[in-house]
C-alpha positions as CSV (number, residue, x, y, z in Angstrom):
1,M,5.2,-5.5,34.4
2,D,6.2,-8.4,32.2
3,L,7.8,-7.3,28.9
4,S,9.2,-10.7,28.0
5,C,7.1,-10.4,24.9
6,V,9.7,-8.0,23.5
7,Q,12.5,-10.5,24.0
8,K,10.5,-13.2,22.3
9,R,9.8,-11.0,19.3
10,M,13.4,-10.0,19.0
11,D,14.8,-13.5,19.4
12,H,12.4,-14.5,16.7
13,L,13.9,-11.9,14.4
14,L,17.3,-13.6,14.9
15,E,15.7,-17.0,14.0
16,L,14.4,-15.4,10.8
17,G,17.9,-14.1,9.8
18,V,18.4,-10.7,11.4
19,P,22.1,-10.7,12.6
20,G,21.4,-8.5,15.7
21,C,19.1,-5.9,17.1
22,S,18.5,-3.7,20.2
23,I,15.7,-1.8,21.9
24,S,15.3,0.8,24.6
25,I,11.8,1.5,26.0
26,R,11.6,4.6,28.1
27,K,8.9,6.3,30.2
28,D,9.2,9.6,32.0
29,H,13.0,9.7,31.4
30,K,13.5,6.2,32.8
31,E,14.5,3.2,30.8
32,I,11.9,0.6,31.7
33,Y,13.1,-2.1,29.4
34,R,16.2,-2.9,27.4
35,Y,17.1,-5.9,25.3
36,I,20.1,-6.4,23.0
37,C,20.6,-9.6,21.1
38,G,22.6,-11.1,18.2
39,V,25.8,-10.1,16.7
40,R,27.3,-6.9,15.4
41,D,29.2,-8.8,12.7
42,R,28.4,-12.3,11.4
43,D,32.0,-13.0,10.4
44,T,33.7,-12.1,13.7
45,L,30.7,-13.0,15.9
46,V,31.2,-9.8,17.9
47,P,28.0,-9.5,20.0
48,M,25.8,-6.5,20.0
49,T,26.5,-4.4,23.1
50,G,24.4,-1.3,22.7
51,E,27.5,0.8,21.9
52,E,27.5,0.2,18.2
53,Y,26.7,2.9,15.6
54,F,24.0,2.5,13.0
55,Y,23.0,4.2,9.8
56,I,19.5,5.3,11.0
57,F,18.4,6.4,7.5
58,S,14.9,7.9,7.7
59,C,14.8,7.9,11.4
60,T,16.8,11.1,10.7
61,K,13.5,12.7,9.7
62,P,12.0,13.2,13.2
63,I,15.1,15.0,14.2
64,T,15.0,17.2,11.1
65,V,11.4,18.2,11.7
66,A,12.2,18.9,15.4
67,A,14.9,21.3,14.2
68,A,12.5,23.0,11.8
69,M,9.9,23.4,14.6
70,Q,12.6,25.0,16.7
71,L,13.2,27.6,14.0
72,M,9.5,28.2,13.8
73,E,9.3,28.9,17.5
74,K,12.1,31.4,17.0
75,G,10.4,33.1,14.1
76,V,13.1,32.3,11.6
77,I,10.8,30.3,9.3
78,S,7.1,29.4,9.3
79,L,5.1,26.7,7.6
80,D,3.9,29.3,5.1
81,T,7.5,30.5,4.2
82,P,8.0,30.1,0.4
83,V,11.2,28.1,-0.2
84,A,12.1,30.6,-2.9
85,D,12.4,33.3,-0.2
86,I,15.4,31.5,1.2
87,L,16.6,29.4,-1.8
88,P,15.9,31.9,-4.7
89,E,16.4,29.3,-7.4
90,F,13.1,27.7,-6.4
91,G,11.3,30.7,-7.8
92,K,12.0,29.4,-11.3
93,V,10.8,25.8,-10.8
94,M,8.3,24.4,-13.3
95,V,5.8,21.5,-13.2
96,D,5.6,18.7,-15.7
97,E,1.9,18.7,-16.5
98,N,1.3,15.8,-19.0
99,G,4.5,16.6,-20.8
100,T,4.1,20.3,-20.8
101,L,6.1,22.5,-18.4
102,V,4.0,25.1,-16.6
103,P,4.5,27.4,-13.6
104,P,3.3,25.9,-10.3
105,R,-0.1,27.1,-9.2
106,E,1.4,28.1,-5.9
107,P,5.0,28.3,-4.6
108,I,6.6,25.5,-2.7
109,T,6.5,26.3,1.0
110,V,8.1,24.8,4.1
111,H,4.7,23.1,4.8
112,H,4.9,21.3,1.4
113,L,8.4,20.1,2.3
114,M,7.3,18.8,5.7
115,T,4.3,17.0,4.3
116,M,6.1,15.5,1.2
117,S,3.7,17.4,-1.1
118,A,6.2,19.6,-2.9
119,G,6.3,17.6,-6.1
120,L,9.9,16.5,-5.7
121,N,11.3,13.0,-6.3
122,F,14.2,10.9,-4.9
123,N,16.3,10.7,-8.1
124,V,19.3,12.6,-6.9
125,A,22.0,10.1,-7.9
126,N,20.4,9.4,-11.2
127,D,19.6,12.9,-12.3
128,T,22.3,15.1,-10.6
129,I,24.5,17.1,-12.9
130,G,28.0,17.1,-11.4
131,D,30.2,15.1,-9.2
132,L,28.4,13.3,-6.3
133,N,31.8,13.1,-4.5
134,T,31.8,16.9,-3.9
135,L,28.0,17.6,-3.7
136,T,26.9,19.6,-0.6
137,T,23.5,19.8,0.9
138,R,23.0,23.2,-0.5
139,Q,24.1,22.3,-4.0
140,M,21.8,19.3,-4.0
141,A,18.8,21.6,-3.4
142,S,19.8,23.8,-6.3
143,L,20.1,20.8,-8.6
144,M,16.7,19.4,-7.5
145,C,14.9,22.6,-8.5
146,R,16.3,22.4,-12.0
147,K,14.1,19.4,-12.7
148,P,10.4,19.7,-13.3
149,L,8.1,19.0,-10.3
150,L,6.0,15.8,-10.7
151,F,2.8,17.7,-9.7
152,H,1.7,21.1,-8.4
153,P,2.7,21.7,-4.8
154,G,0.0,20.6,-2.4
155,D,-1.8,18.4,-4.9
156,R,-0.7,15.1,-3.4
157,Y,1.8,13.2,-1.2
158,K,5.0,11.7,-2.6
159,Y,7.8,10.4,-0.4
160,S,10.8,12.2,-1.7
161,I,13.9,14.3,-1.0
162,C,11.8,17.0,0.6
163,L,13.5,16.9,4.0
164,D,17.0,17.2,2.5
165,V,15.8,20.4,0.8
166,L,14.3,21.5,4.2
167,A,17.8,21.0,5.7
168,S,19.2,23.3,3.0
169,V,16.5,25.9,3.9
170,M,17.5,25.7,7.5
171,E,21.2,26.1,6.6
172,E,20.6,29.1,4.6
173,A,18.1,30.7,7.0
174,T,20.5,30.3,10.0
175,G,23.8,30.7,8.2
176,V,25.0,27.6,10.1
177,R,25.9,24.2,8.5
178,Y,23.0,21.9,9.2
179,G,25.0,19.3,11.2
180,E,26.4,22.0,13.4
181,Y,22.9,23.4,14.0
182,L,21.7,20.0,15.2
183,R,24.8,19.6,17.4
184,K,24.3,22.9,19.2
185,N,20.5,22.9,19.5
186,I,19.5,19.2,19.8
187,F,22.4,16.8,20.4
188,E,24.4,18.7,23.0
189,P,21.3,19.8,25.1
190,L,20.1,16.2,25.2
191,G,23.5,14.7,25.9
192,M,23.6,12.9,22.5
193,E,27.3,12.5,22.1
194,H,27.2,9.8,19.4
195,T,24.9,11.2,16.7
196,S,26.2,13.1,13.7
197,F,26.6,12.9,9.9
198,N,30.1,11.4,10.4
199,R,30.2,7.8,9.0
200,N,33.8,7.3,10.2
201,V,32.9,6.1,13.6
202,S,33.6,3.0,15.6
203,P,32.3,0.5,16.4
204,M,29.9,0.5,13.5
205,A,27.6,-2.5,13.2
206,T,28.2,-4.3,10.0
207,Q,25.5,-3.5,7.4
208,Y,23.6,-6.2,5.7
209,K,21.0,-6.5,2.9
210,C,18.3,-9.1,2.2
211,L,18.2,-10.0,-1.4
212,N,14.7,-10.0,-2.9
213,E,15.4,-12.9,-5.3
214,T,16.7,-15.5,-2.8
215,G,16.2,-14.1,0.7
216,E,19.9,-14.3,1.3
217,V,21.4,-11.8,3.7
218,I,24.7,-10.4,2.4
219,N,27.3,-8.0,3.8
220,I,27.1,-4.6,2.0
221,G,29.8,-2.8,4.0
222,N,29.7,1.0,4.2
223,E,27.2,1.5,1.3
224,H,24.8,4.4,1.8
225,P,22.9,5.7,-1.2
226,Y,22.3,9.2,0.4
227,L,25.7,9.8,2.0
228,F,27.5,10.8,-1.2
229,N,30.5,12.2,0.6
230,D,31.6,13.8,3.9
231,H,30.2,17.2,2.9
232,Y,26.6,16.1,2.2
233,E,24.3,16.2,5.3
234,S,21.0,14.5,4.4
235,G,18.2,15.9,6.5
236,G,16.1,13.0,5.3
237,G,18.4,10.0,5.9
238,G,22.0,10.8,6.7
239,L,22.5,10.6,10.5
240,V,24.5,8.0,12.3
241,S,23.5,7.2,15.8
242,T,23.5,4.6,18.6
243,L,20.6,3.0,20.5
244,D,21.0,5.1,23.6
245,D,21.6,8.4,21.8
246,Y,18.5,8.0,19.7
247,A,16.5,7.0,22.8
248,L,17.5,10.3,24.4
249,F,15.9,12.2,21.5
250,A,12.7,10.0,21.5
251,D,12.3,10.3,25.3
252,A,12.5,14.1,25.0
253,M,9.9,14.2,22.3
254,A,7.6,11.9,24.4
255,C,8.1,14.1,27.5
256,G,6.8,17.4,26.2
257,G,10.1,18.5,24.5
258,V,12.2,18.2,27.7
259,G,15.1,15.8,27.8
260,A,16.4,13.7,30.7
261,T,19.1,16.4,31.1
262,G,16.3,18.9,31.9
263,A,17.0,20.8,28.6
264,R,13.9,21.8,26.6
265,I,14.3,21.4,22.8
266,L,10.7,22.1,21.9
267,T,7.4,23.3,23.3
268,E,4.5,20.9,23.8
269,A,2.6,22.9,21.3
270,S,5.2,22.3,18.6
271,I,5.2,18.5,19.3
272,D,1.4,18.5,19.1
273,A,1.6,20.3,15.8
274,L,3.9,17.6,14.4
275,R,1.4,14.8,15.0
276,V,-1.7,16.4,13.5
277,N,-2.6,14.6,10.3
278,Q,-1.9,16.9,7.4
279,I,-2.7,15.0,4.3
280,G,-6.2,13.6,4.9
281,S,-7.2,12.4,1.4
282,F,-3.6,11.4,0.6
283,V,-3.5,8.7,3.2
284,R,-5.1,6.3,0.8
285,D,-2.8,7.4,-2.0
286,K,-0.8,4.4,-3.2
287,E,2.4,6.4,-2.5
288,F,1.7,6.5,1.2
289,M,3.1,3.5,3.0
290,C,3.6,3.1,6.7
291,Y,5.6,0.1,8.0
292,T,4.1,0.3,11.5
293,G,0.9,-1.0,10.0
294,P,-2.6,0.5,9.3
295,G,-4.3,3.4,11.0
296,Y,-1.6,6.0,10.4
297,G,-1.7,9.4,8.6
298,Y,1.2,11.7,7.9
299,G,1.8,14.8,10.1
300,L,4.8,17.2,9.7
301,G,7.4,14.7,8.6
302,V,6.2,11.8,10.8
303,R,3.6,9.2,10.7
304,T,0.8,9.8,13.2
305,L,-1.9,7.4,14.5
306,I,-5.4,8.6,13.4
307,D,-7.5,5.5,13.4
308,K,-7.7,2.7,16.0
309,S,-10.5,0.8,14.4
310,Q,-8.3,-2.3,14.0
311,G,-7.4,-2.6,17.6
312,Q,-4.2,-0.5,17.7
313,R,-3.2,-0.2,21.3
314,S,-1.3,3.1,21.3
315,P,-3.2,6.3,21.6
316,L,-4.3,8.6,18.8
317,G,-1.4,11.0,18.0
318,E,1.3,8.4,18.7
319,F,3.9,9.2,16.1
320,G,7.4,8.4,14.7
321,W,9.0,6.9,11.7
322,D,11.4,4.1,10.6
323,G,14.5,3.7,8.6
324,A,15.7,1.6,5.6
325,N,18.0,-0.5,7.7
326,G,15.2,-1.3,10.2
327,A,15.5,1.3,12.8
328,F,12.2,2.6,14.1
329,V,10.8,4.9,16.8
330,I,7.5,5.2,18.6
331,I,6.8,8.4,20.4
332,D,3.8,8.7,22.7
333,P,3.4,12.1,24.4
334,E,0.2,11.1,26.1
335,N,2.0,8.5,28.2
336,H,5.5,10.0,28.1
337,L,6.5,6.7,26.5
338,S,9.0,5.9,23.7
339,F,10.4,2.9,21.9
340,S,13.8,3.1,20.1
341,F,14.8,0.1,18.0
342,M,18.0,-0.5,16.1
343,Q,19.2,-3.0,13.5
344,H,21.4,-2.9,10.4
345,I,19.8,-5.0,7.6
346,R,18.4,-3.3,4.5
347,N,15.4,-4.5,2.6
348,W,14.2,-6.8,5.4
349,P,10.7,-7.9,4.3
350,R,9.1,-9.1,7.5
351,L,9.2,-6.2,9.9
352,M,5.8,-4.7,9.0
353,G,3.8,-7.9,9.6
354,E,5.9,-9.6,12.3
355,F,7.4,-7.0,14.5
356,Y,6.5,-3.2,14.5
357,A,2.8,-3.3,15.1
358,P,2.7,-6.5,17.3
359,I,5.4,-5.3,19.6
360,R,3.7,-2.0,20.0
361,D,0.5,-3.5,21.0
362,E,2.0,-6.2,23.2
363,V,4.0,-3.5,25.2
364,Y,0.9,-1.4,25.7
365,D,-1.0,-4.4,27.0
366,A,1.8,-5.3,29.3
367,L,2.0,-1.8,30.7
368,G,-1.8,-1.6,31.1
369,L,-2.0,1.5,29.0
């Protein structure tokens, strides 16, 4: 088994301007490949070690949908649960229909939240009434429903704040703060000791951003557009994690919901449900964009491979997501295989064409799968 292709791809990222990155590939609870390269900080030249923390941004989403599926298994919520049954203010939401406010044809449900088809948007910081420094997850949901929906629930896909609202639904349904629920029901069972909504952790990899105008990579410090304060726990993009912690989660999802610790966090049936394409006709909607390349639809909060006509090497139903700083995950339940990748550079323009899909295919070829 020669996975030197991974090292070559990652070393090339450094040549292109990425300060540092790391990957863990696991199969059947065993790490079969690991590579860490570059530096944690360009000024101090501290090398990446695998112990650093990252803002994983939207790689939070697979964890949030796993938590939602847990609550479905327990009968606390269902895909058909109207959001207004748990967050009553959503019973008053209106739709902007060509400038006229009208009632939605159907209520927003948990299914709409998990498929990004609720009609919500991402304009929290721009449209919020009140102080972002004190905003909680629950308050955000209440503020979002004061604004008109962009379309009737279920009409189309639009990437949005849906999974943050889902986190609020889960908080209210369980009576437990969202981060605490994750800690007790996912992180502790899997041995994930370094994943939370706490940004005050060390060592944190320095965060960078690639400027569109010049291609220059600059230090942006602790900036995070969806971590407004220490009280806001974003189910869509707020978690901080490490390579090895996130790999424990990905491995569990790839191995039928059972972690390396032996703890079961989900049933295989729930994992299978996550990776069924939910939005058929919306896949070609201009709003749907998948940085892992072509062939993907959208399941319950995750991308899912539905078309291998362009030679994609992973099996149908391979799923995962990626984050704004470059983190990404591939989860393959058919082969009990997972890839967890970390880096800390926002707005990096080259990953889609030069890394995610090629490294996926090269690893599958190398493994003979």
